[in-house]
N, CA, C and O atoms as CSV, one atom per row, in Angstrom:
chain,resi,resn,atom,element,x,y,z
A,1,MET,N,N,-12.625,7.355,-15.130
A,1,MET,CA,C,-11.609,6.896,-14.226
A,1,MET,C,C,-10.429,6.352,-15.029
A,1,MET,O,O,-10.615,5.509,-15.906
A,2,ARG,N,N,-9.235,6.820,-14.741
A,2,ARG,CA,C,-8.050,6.360,-15.441
A,2,ARG,C,C,-7.583,5.037,-14.839
A,2,ARG,O,O,-7.414,4.932,-13.624
A,3,LYS,N,N,-7.381,4.057,-15.661
A,3,LYS,CA,C,-6.963,2.747,-15.178
A,3,LYS,C,C,-5.480,2.548,-15.465
A,3,LYS,O,O,-5.047,2.621,-16.615
A,4,THR,N,N,-4.713,2.298,-14.419
A,4,THR,CA,C,-3.305,1.991,-14.579
A,4,THR,C,C,-3.191,0.502,-14.862
A,4,THR,O,O,-3.851,-0.312,-14.216
A,5,LYS,N,N,-2.371,0.156,-15.806
A,5,LYS,CA,C,-2.273,-1.237,-16.222
A,5,LYS,C,C,-1.524,-2.104,-15.215
A,5,LYS,O,O,-1.802,-3.296,-15.088
A,6,ARG,N,N,-0.588,-1.512,-14.511
A,6,ARG,CA,C,0.249,-2.299,-13.619
A,6,ARG,C,C,-0.061,-1.985,-12.164
A,6,ARG,O,O,-0.187,-0.819,-11.787
A,7,ARG,N,N,-0.182,-3.007,-11.362
A,7,ARG,CA,C,-0.445,-2.846,-9.935
A,7,ARG,C,C,0.764,-2.183,-9.274
A,7,ARG,O,O,1.902,-2.535,-9.585
A,8,PRO,N,N,0.538,-1.235,-8.372
A,8,PRO,CA,C,1.659,-0.604,-7.674
A,8,PRO,C,C,2.449,-1.623,-6.852
A,8,PRO,O,O,1.945,-2.692,-6.509
A,9,VAL,N,N,3.659,-1.278,-6.553
A,9,VAL,CA,C,4.510,-2.119,-5.707
A,9,VAL,C,C,3.864,-2.234,-4.337
A,9,VAL,O,O,3.408,-1.240,-3.773
A,10,SER,N,N,3.827,-3.441,-3.806
A,10,SER,CA,C,3.225,-3.655,-2.488
A,10,SER,C,C,4.214,-3.299,-1.380
A,10,SER,O,O,5.409,-3.136,-1.622
A,11,VAL,N,N,3.699,-3.183,-0.180
A,11,VAL,CA,C,4.546,-2.931,0.989
A,11,VAL,C,C,5.593,-4.036,1.109
A,11,VAL,O,O,6.767,-3.762,1.357
A,12,GLY,N,N,5.165,-5.272,0.932
A,12,GLY,CA,C,6.090,-6.401,1.048
A,12,GLY,C,C,7.200,-6.374,0.021
A,12,GLY,O,O,8.357,-6.648,0.340
A,13,GLU,N,N,6.848,-6.039,-1.229
A,13,GLU,CA,C,7.868,-5.946,-2.281
A,13,GLU,C,C,8.861,-4.836,-1.962
A,13,GLU,O,O,10.071,-5.027,-2.077
A,14,MET,N,N,8.347,-3.677,-1.564
A,14,MET,CA,C,9.212,-2.553,-1.212
A,14,MET,C,C,10.124,-2.925,-0.049
A,14,MET,O,O,11.329,-2.676,-0.081
A,15,LEU,N,N,9.537,-3.516,0.959
A,15,LEU,CA,C,10.285,-3.904,2.148
A,15,LEU,C,C,11.410,-4.873,1.799
A,15,LEU,O,O,12.552,-4.691,2.220
A,16,LYS,N,N,11.080,-5.885,1.039
A,16,LYS,CA,C,12.063,-6.913,0.691
A,16,LYS,C,C,13.149,-6.393,-0.248
A,16,LYS,O,O,14.339,-6.575,0.009
A,17,ILE,N,N,12.733,-5.745,-1.338
A,17,ILE,CA,C,13.676,-5.353,-2.391
A,17,ILE,C,C,14.512,-4.130,-2.029
A,17,ILE,O,O,15.702,-4.074,-2.341
A,18,GLU,N,N,13.894,-3.154,-1.372
A,18,GLU,CA,C,14.596,-1.895,-1.101
A,18,GLU,C,C,15.214,-1.799,0.292
A,18,GLU,O,O,16.063,-0.942,0.534
A,19,PHE,N,N,14.799,-2.663,1.198
A,19,PHE,CA,C,15.304,-2.555,2.567
A,19,PHE,C,C,15.986,-3.834,3.044
A,19,PHE,O,O,17.184,-3.824,3.325
A,20,LEU,N,N,15.250,-4.922,3.139
A,20,LEU,CA,C,15.807,-6.133,3.741
A,20,LEU,C,C,16.979,-6.708,2.955
A,20,LEU,O,O,18.056,-6.916,3.513
A,21,GLU,N,N,16.780,-6.966,1.673
A,21,GLU,CA,C,17.851,-7.573,0.874
A,21,GLU,C,C,19.106,-6.702,0.803
A,21,GLU,O,O,20.198,-7.202,1.075
A,22,PRO,N,N,18.993,-5.409,0.446
A,22,PRO,CA,C,20.209,-4.590,0.367
A,22,PRO,C,C,20.921,-4.408,1.711
A,22,PRO,O,O,22.143,-4.271,1.753
A,23,MET,N,N,20.164,-4.408,2.797
A,23,MET,CA,C,20.755,-4.187,4.119
A,23,MET,C,C,21.145,-5.490,4.813
A,23,MET,O,O,21.741,-5.470,5.890
A,24,GLY,N,N,20.811,-6.613,4.199
A,24,GLY,CA,C,21.143,-7.900,4.793
A,24,GLY,C,C,20.378,-8.186,6.077
A,24,GLY,O,O,20.890,-8.846,6.980
A,25,ILE,N,N,19.150,-7.685,6.152
A,25,ILE,CA,C,18.323,-7.869,7.346
A,25,ILE,C,C,17.351,-9.021,7.089
A,25,ILE,O,O,16.715,-9.082,6.037
A,26,THR,N,N,17.244,-9.926,8.051
A,26,THR,CA,C,16.276,-11.014,7.922
A,26,THR,C,C,14.921,-10.551,8.439
A,26,THR,O,O,14.823,-9.587,9.199
A,27,SER,N,N,13.888,-11.251,8.016
A,27,SER,CA,C,12.554,-10.912,8.517
A,27,SER,C,C,12.479,-11.148,10.024
A,27,SER,O,O,11.772,-10.431,10.733
A,28,LYS,N,N,13.198,-12.138,10.505
A,28,LYS,CA,C,13.235,-12.412,11.950
A,28,LYS,C,C,13.876,-11.245,12.702
A,28,LYS,O,O,13.367,-10.819,13.739
A,29,ALA,N,N,14.986,-10.729,12.183
A,29,ALA,CA,C,15.668,-9.598,12.828
A,29,ALA,C,C,14.786,-8.352,12.813
A,29,ALA,O,O,14.742,-7.608,13.793
A,30,LEU,N,N,14.090,-8.125,11.709
A,30,LEU,CA,C,13.193,-6.971,11.635
A,30,LEU,C,C,12.053,-7.123,12.632
A,30,LEU,O,O,11.700,-6.169,13.326
A,31,ALA,N,N,11.484,-8.308,12.703
A,31,ALA,CA,C,10.388,-8.553,13.646
A,31,ALA,C,C,10.842,-8.303,15.082
A,31,ALA,O,O,10.113,-7.699,15.870
A,32,GLU,N,N,12.032,-8.761,15.419
A,32,GLU,CA,C,12.566,-8.539,16.770
A,32,GLU,C,C,12.755,-7.052,17.037
A,32,GLU,O,O,12.414,-6.564,18.114
A,33,ALA,N,N,13.294,-6.333,16.060
A,33,ALA,CA,C,13.502,-4.887,16.224
A,33,ALA,C,C,12.177,-4.157,16.400
A,33,ALA,O,O,12.089,-3.192,17.159
A,34,MET,N,N,11.150,-4.620,15.696
A,34,MET,CA,C,9.831,-3.982,15.766
A,34,MET,C,C,9.042,-4.404,16.999
A,34,MET,O,O,8.084,-3.735,17.388
A,35,GLY,N,N,9.444,-5.507,17.610
A,35,GLY,CA,C,8.697,-6.020,18.752
A,35,GLY,C,C,7.408,-6.714,18.348
A,35,GLY,O,O,6.413,-6.671,19.072
A,36,VAL,N,N,7.436,-7.359,17.175
A,36,VAL,CA,C,6.261,-8.088,16.687
A,36,VAL,C,C,6.654,-9.535,16.401
A,36,VAL,O,O,7.838,-9.862,16.329
A,37,HIS,N,N,5.670,-10.382,16.242
A,37,HIS,CA,C,5.919,-11.783,15.897
A,37,HIS,C,C,6.463,-11.841,14.476
A,37,HIS,O,O,6.089,-11.029,13.630
A,38,ARG,N,N,7.335,-12.790,14.215
A,38,ARG,CA,C,7.929,-12.887,12.868
A,38,ARG,C,C,6.882,-13.146,11.797
A,38,ARG,O,O,7.096,-12.811,10.632
A,39,ASN,N,N,5.747,-13.740,12.176
A,39,ASN,CA,C,4.671,-13.947,11.198
A,39,ASN,C,C,4.096,-12.625,10.692
A,39,ASN,O,O,3.602,-12.553,9.567
A,40,THR,N,N,4.160,-11.583,11.517
A,40,THR,CA,C,3.675,-10.263,11.099
A,40,THR,C,C,4.495,-9.755,9.921
A,40,THR,O,O,3.943,-9.280,8.929
A,41,VAL,N,N,5.809,-9.857,10.037
A,41,VAL,CA,C,6.699,-9.409,8.962
A,41,VAL,C,C,6.583,-10.340,7.760
A,41,VAL,O,O,6.530,-9.878,6.620
A,42,SER,N,N,6.544,-11.631,8.006
A,42,SER,CA,C,6.403,-12.604,6.923
A,42,SER,C,C,5.115,-12.368,6.141
A,42,SER,O,O,5.104,-12.443,4.912
A,43,ASN,N,N,4.041,-12.086,6.853
A,43,ASN,CA,C,2.759,-11.803,6.208
A,43,ASN,C,C,2.864,-10.575,5.302
A,43,ASN,O,O,2.350,-10.584,4.183
A,44,LEU,N,N,3.524,-9.525,5.779
A,44,LEU,CA,C,3.712,-8.317,4.955
A,44,LEU,C,C,4.499,-8.633,3.686
A,44,LEU,O,O,4.114,-8.236,2.587
A,45,ILE,N,N,5.595,-9.347,3.855
A,45,ILE,CA,C,6.450,-9.682,2.713
A,45,ILE,C,C,5.677,-10.493,1.675
A,45,ILE,O,O,5.921,-10.374,0.474
A,46,ASN,N,N,4.755,-11.307,2.145
A,46,ASN,CA,C,3.980,-12.166,1.246
A,46,ASN,C,C,2.673,-11.542,0.774
A,46,ASN,O,O,1.790,-12.248,0.287
A,47,GLY,N,N,2.541,-10.224,0.915
A,47,GLY,CA,C,1.389,-9.525,0.351
A,47,GLY,C,C,0.280,-9.190,1.314
A,47,GLY,O,O,-0.792,-8.758,0.891
A,48,GLY,N,N,0.507,-9.378,2.604
A,48,GLY,CA,C,-0.506,-9.030,3.592
A,48,GLY,C,C,-0.730,-7.526,3.667
A,48,GLY,O,O,0.089,-6.738,3.195
A,49,VAL,N,N,-1.843,-7.144,4.262
A,49,VAL,CA,C,-2.217,-5.734,4.374
A,49,VAL,C,C,-1.537,-5.106,5.586
A,49,VAL,O,O,-1.541,-5.670,6.680
A,50,LEU,N,N,-0.963,-3.944,5.374
A,50,LEU,CA,C,-0.308,-3.189,6.438
A,50,LEU,C,C,-1.335,-2.420,7.253
A,50,LEU,O,O,-2.225,-1.777,6.697
A,51,THR,N,N,-1.209,-2.490,8.578
A,51,THR,CA,C,-2.067,-1.705,9.463
A,51,THR,C,C,-1.285,-0.509,9.989
A,51,THR,O,O,-0.055,-0.503,9.950
A,52,ALA,N,N,-1.990,0.498,10.479
A,52,ALA,CA,C,-1.335,1.701,11.003
A,52,ALA,C,C,-0.391,1.386,12.166
A,52,ALA,O,O,0.725,1.905,12.180
A,53,PRO,N,N,-0.785,0.556,13.145
A,53,PRO,CA,C,0.150,0.259,14.237
A,53,PRO,C,C,1.440,-0.404,13.751
A,53,PRO,O,O,2.522,-0.097,14.252
A,54,VAL,N,N,1.329,-1.301,12.788
A,54,VAL,CA,C,2.526,-1.955,12.254
A,54,VAL,C,C,3.349,-0.958,11.441
A,54,VAL,O,O,4.579,-1.019,11.456
A,55,ALA,N,N,2.694,-0.046,10.735
A,55,ALA,CA,C,3.414,0.986,9.972
A,55,ALA,C,C,4.253,1.858,10.897
A,55,ALA,O,O,5.374,2.234,10.555
A,56,ILE,N,N,3.716,2.178,12.060
A,56,ILE,CA,C,4.459,2.993,13.030
A,56,ILE,C,C,5.709,2.252,13.490
A,56,ILE,O,O,6.787,2.842,13.566
A,57,LYS,N,N,5.575,0.973,13.794
A,57,LYS,CA,C,6.721,0.174,14.249
A,57,LYS,C,C,7.726,-0.050,13.124
A,57,LYS,O,O,8.935,0.004,13.350
A,58,LEU,N,N,7.236,-0.297,11.929
A,58,LEU,CA,C,8.103,-0.510,10.772
A,58,LEU,C,C,8.925,0.743,10.487
A,58,LEU,O,O,10.128,0.663,10.240
A,59,ALA,N,N,8.275,1.888,10.523
A,59,ALA,CA,C,8.970,3.160,10.288
A,59,ALA,C,C,10.018,3.424,11.363
A,59,ALA,O,O,11.122,3.877,11.061
A,60,ALA,N,N,9.677,3.144,12.604
A,60,ALA,CA,C,10.631,3.355,13.701
A,60,ALA,C,C,11.853,2.453,13.535
A,60,ALA,O,O,12.976,2.876,13.807
A,61,ALA,N,N,11.642,1.224,13.095
A,61,ALA,CA,C,12.747,0.286,12.922
A,61,ALA,C,C,13.635,0.640,11.734
A,61,ALA,O,O,14.847,0.427,11.775
A,62,LEU,N,N,13.034,1.179,10.677
A,62,LEU,CA,C,13.790,1.433,9.447
A,62,LEU,C,C,14.157,2.903,9.230
A,62,LEU,O,O,14.810,3.237,8.242
A,63,GLY,N,N,13.745,3.775,10.142
A,63,GLY,CA,C,14.159,5.171,10.058
A,63,GLY,C,C,13.429,5.997,9.022
A,63,GLY,O,O,13.980,6.966,8.499
A,64,ASN,N,N,12.202,5.629,8.721
A,64,ASN,CA,C,11.408,6.472,7.828
A,64,ASN,C,C,10.083,6.788,8.513
A,64,ASN,O,O,10.019,6.784,9.742
A,65,THR,N,N,9.034,7.061,7.757
A,65,THR,CA,C,7.783,7.497,8.386
A,65,THR,C,C,6.663,6.480,8.167
A,65,THR,O,O,6.680,5.728,7.192
A,66,PRO,N,N,5.695,6.462,9.079
A,66,PRO,CA,C,4.532,5.604,8.862
A,66,PRO,C,C,3.794,5.992,7.574
A,66,PRO,O,O,3.246,5.130,6.886
A,67,GLU,N,N,3.783,7.278,7.256
A,67,GLU,CA,C,3.108,7.752,6.038
A,67,GLU,C,C,3.716,7.124,4.783
A,67,GLU,O,O,3.000,6.801,3.835
A,68,PHE,N,N,5.027,6.955,4.784
A,68,PHE,CA,C,5.700,6.314,3.653
A,68,PHE,C,C,5.081,4.943,3.381
A,68,PHE,O,O,4.717,4.625,2.249
A,69,TRP,N,N,4.968,4.144,4.431
A,69,TRP,CA,C,4.440,2.791,4.301
A,69,TRP,C,C,2.942,2.785,4.023
A,69,TRP,O,O,2.464,2.009,3.196
A,70,LEU,N,N,2.208,3.637,4.705
A,70,LEU,CA,C,0.753,3.668,4.515
A,70,LEU,C,C,0.370,4.190,3.133
A,70,LEU,O,O,-0.647,3.771,2.580
A,71,ASN,N,N,1.166,5.096,2.567
A,71,ASN,CA,C,0.902,5.574,1.201
A,71,ASN,C,C,1.074,4.447,0.181
A,71,ASN,O,O,0.322,4.358,-0.789
A,72,ILE,N,N,2.061,3.597,0.409
A,72,ILE,CA,C,2.249,2.439,-0.474
A,72,ILE,C,C,1.034,1.523,-0.379
A,72,ILE,O,O,0.494,1.085,-1.394
A,73,GLN,N,N,0.609,1.239,0.856
A,73,GLN,CA,C,-0.555,0.368,1.053
A,73,GLN,C,C,-1.806,0.981,0.435
A,73,GLN,O,O,-2.613,0.286,-0.182
A,74,HIS,N,N,-1.956,2.292,0.608
A,74,HIS,CA,C,-3.129,2.983,0.054
A,74,HIS,C,C,-3.165,2.874,-1.472
A,74,HIS,O,O,-4.225,2.642,-2.053
A,75,ALA,N,N,-2.022,3.040,-2.112
A,75,ALA,CA,C,-1.964,2.951,-3.578
A,75,ALA,C,C,-2.384,1.563,-4.057
A,75,ALA,O,O,-3.110,1.438,-5.043
A,76,VAL,N,N,-1.933,0.532,-3.368
A,76,VAL,CA,C,-2.295,-0.841,-3.728
A,76,VAL,C,C,-3.786,-1.077,-3.497
A,76,VAL,O,O,-4.471,-1.643,-4.349
A,77,ASP,N,N,-4.284,-0.639,-2.334
A,77,ASP,CA,C,-5.705,-0.814,-2.016
A,77,ASP,C,C,-6.595,-0.128,-3.046
A,77,ASP,O,O,-7.587,-0.701,-3.497
A,78,LEU,N,N,-6.238,1.093,-3.414
A,78,LEU,CA,C,-7.039,1.841,-4.379
A,78,LEU,C,C,-6.999,1.181,-5.754
A,78,LEU,O,O,-8.025,1.088,-6.428
A,79,TRP,N,N,-5.830,0.728,-6.167
A,79,TRP,CA,C,-5.704,0.047,-7.459
A,79,TRP,C,C,-6.564,-1.212,-7.483
A,79,TRP,O,O,-7.310,-1.447,-8.434
A,80,ASP,N,N,-6.455,-2.019,-6.427
A,80,ASP,CA,C,-7.240,-3.257,-6.346
A,80,ASP,C,C,-8.736,-2.961,-6.382
A,80,ASP,O,O,-9.491,-3.632,-7.086
A,81,THR,N,N,-9.157,-1.958,-5.623
A,81,THR,CA,C,-10.576,-1.613,-5.548
A,81,THR,C,C,-11.086,-1.071,-6.876
A,81,THR,O,O,-12.169,-1.445,-7.326
A,82,ARG,N,N,-10.318,-0.200,-7.501
A,82,ARG,CA,C,-10.728,0.331,-8.812
A,82,ARG,C,C,-10.901,-0.784,-9.824
A,82,ARG,O,O,-11.868,-0.799,-10.586
A,83,ASN,N,N,-9.975,-1.703,-9.830
A,83,ASN,CA,C,-10.052,-2.796,-10.797
A,83,ASN,C,C,-11.204,-3.740,-10.498
A,83,ASN,O,O,-11.742,-4.370,-11.409
A,84,ARG,N,N,-11.578,-3.842,-9.259
A,84,ARG,CA,C,-12.680,-4.724,-8.890
A,84,ARG,C,C,-14.048,-4.084,-9.148
A,84,ARG,O,O,-14.985,-4.764,-9.565
A,85,TYR,N,N,-14.160,-2.771,-8.900
A,85,TYR,CA,C,-15.464,-2.112,-8.952
A,85,TYR,C,C,-15.631,-1.118,-10.094
A,85,TYR,O,O,-16.630,-0.400,-10.131
A,86,GLN,N,N,-14.703,-1.055,-11.010
A,86,GLN,CA,C,-14.758,-0.073,-12.092
A,86,GLN,C,C,-16.026,-0.210,-12.928
A,86,GLN,O,O,-16.631,0.800,-13.289
A,87,GLU,N,N,-16.435,-1.411,-13.237
A,87,GLU,CA,C,-17.646,-1.609,-14.040
A,87,GLU,C,C,-18.883,-1.133,-13.291
A,87,GLU,O,O,-19.758,-0.499,-13.880
A,88,GLU,N,N,-18.961,-1.432,-12.001
A,88,GLU,CA,C,-20.105,-0.997,-11.194
A,88,GLU,C,C,-20.181,0.526,-11.117
A,88,GLU,O,O,-21.270,1.099,-11.100
A,89,ALA,N,N,-19.032,1.167,-11.070
A,89,ALA,CA,C,-18.996,2.628,-10.944
A,89,ALA,C,C,-19.585,3.319,-12.170
A,89,ALA,O,O,-20.036,4.461,-12.076
A,90,LYS,N,N,-19.587,2.650,-13.304
A,90,LYS,CA,C,-20.148,3.241,-14.522
A,90,LYS,C,C,-21.651,3.486,-14.400
A,90,LYS,O,O,-22.206,4.324,-15.111
A,91,PHE,N,N,-22.300,2.763,-13.510
A,91,PHE,CA,C,-23.749,2.878,-13.353
A,91,PHE,C,C,-24.164,3.837,-12.238
A,91,PHE,O,O,-25.355,4.018,-11.983
A,92,VAL,N,N,-23.192,4.447,-11.580
A,92,VAL,CA,C,-23.489,5.416,-10.523
A,92,VAL,C,C,-23.878,6.731,-11.177
A,92,VAL,O,O,-23.212,7.195,-12.102
A,93,LYS,N,N,-24.958,7.326,-10.692
A,93,LYS,CA,C,-25.419,8.609,-11.231
A,93,LYS,C,C,-24.813,9.738,-10.405
A,93,LYS,O,O,-25.065,9.831,-9.204
A,94,PRO,N,N,-24.013,10.597,-11.040
A,94,PRO,CA,C,-23.389,11.693,-10.297
A,94,PRO,C,C,-24.424,12.707,-9.816
A,94,PRO,O,O,-25.380,13.024,-10.524
A,95,LEU,N,N,-24.220,13.200,-8.620
A,95,LEU,CA,C,-25.107,14.223,-8.067
A,95,LEU,C,C,-24.709,15.614,-8.535
A,95,LEU,O,O,-25.543,16.516,-8.605
A,96,PHE,N,N,-23.442,15.781,-8.852
A,96,PHE,CA,C,-22.936,17.087,-9.274
A,96,PHE,C,C,-22.151,16.926,-10.561
A,96,PHE,O,O,-21.559,15.876,-10.810
A,97,VAL,N,N,-22.147,17.964,-11.375
A,97,VAL,CA,C,-21.371,17.978,-12.606
A,97,VAL,C,C,-20.019,18.597,-12.280
A,97,VAL,O,O,-19.947,19.648,-11.644
A,98,SER,N,N,-18.955,17.946,-12.717
A,98,SER,CA,C,-17.622,18.481,-12.454
A,98,SER,C,C,-17.376,19.723,-13.306
A,98,SER,O,O,-18.057,19.932,-14.310
A,99,LEU,N,N,-16.418,20.536,-12.915
A,99,LEU,CA,C,-16.057,21.730,-13.686
A,99,LEU,C,C,-15.589,21.346,-15.083
A,99,LEU,O,O,-15.878,22.041,-16.058
A,100,GLU,N,N,-14.868,20.241,-15.172
A,100,GLU,CA,C,-14.371,19.768,-16.461
A,100,GLU,C,C,-15.529,19.416,-17.395
A,100,GLU,O,O,-15.500,19.758,-18.578
A,101,GLN,N,N,-16.544,18.735,-16.865
A,101,GLN,CA,C,-17.696,18.366,-17.686
A,101,GLN,C,C,-18.510,19.587,-18.083
A,101,GLN,O,O,-18.983,19.668,-19.217
A,102,SER,N,N,-18.682,20.533,-17.175
A,102,SER,CA,C,-19.482,21.716,-17.497
A,102,SER,C,C,-18.779,22.597,-18.522
A,102,SER,O,O,-19.450,23.309,-19.270
A,103,ALA,N,N,-17.450,22.572,-18.581
A,103,ALA,CA,C,-16.707,23.357,-19.564
A,103,ALA,C,C,-16.887,22.782,-20.966
A,103,ALA,O,O,-16.772,23.507,-21.955
A,104,ARG,N,N,-17.166,21.489,-21.056
A,104,ARG,CA,C,-17.347,20.835,-22.352
A,104,ARG,C,C,-18.730,21.072,-22.936
A,104,ARG,O,O,-18.924,20.900,-24.139
A,105,THR,N,N,-19.695,21.464,-22.113
A,105,THR,CA,C,-21.069,21.636,-22.613
A,105,THR,C,C,-21.344,23.049,-23.041
A,105,THR,O,O,-22.451,23.355,-23.484
C-alpha cells in the first residue's frame, strides 16, 4: 500500500479557501442559500464529515457537483483510514494473487 505523507485537503479547507474567502461569502450566507443551519456549514469548515444530502445542497448553492465534494471527502476518509489501519492490513492473508505479484514469480 502506498502511503501519502500529506493528508488531502478537507472539504472545509476547500470550501473556505477556494470558495468562501475569494467570493466574499460568509458561512451564514452559504447556510441560508443551502437551506441548512449555520452550524452545518461551520462544522464542515472546521473539519466535519460531509454527507451526501449536504453535498447535494452545497453543489446546488455553489454551481458544481455533489461528486466534486464527495470525492474530496472520500480522499480524506481513505487517507485517514489507511493511516489508522495500515499496520493491521499487513497481517491480512490475501485470497488471490495479483497479476503484478504473479509476474514476479
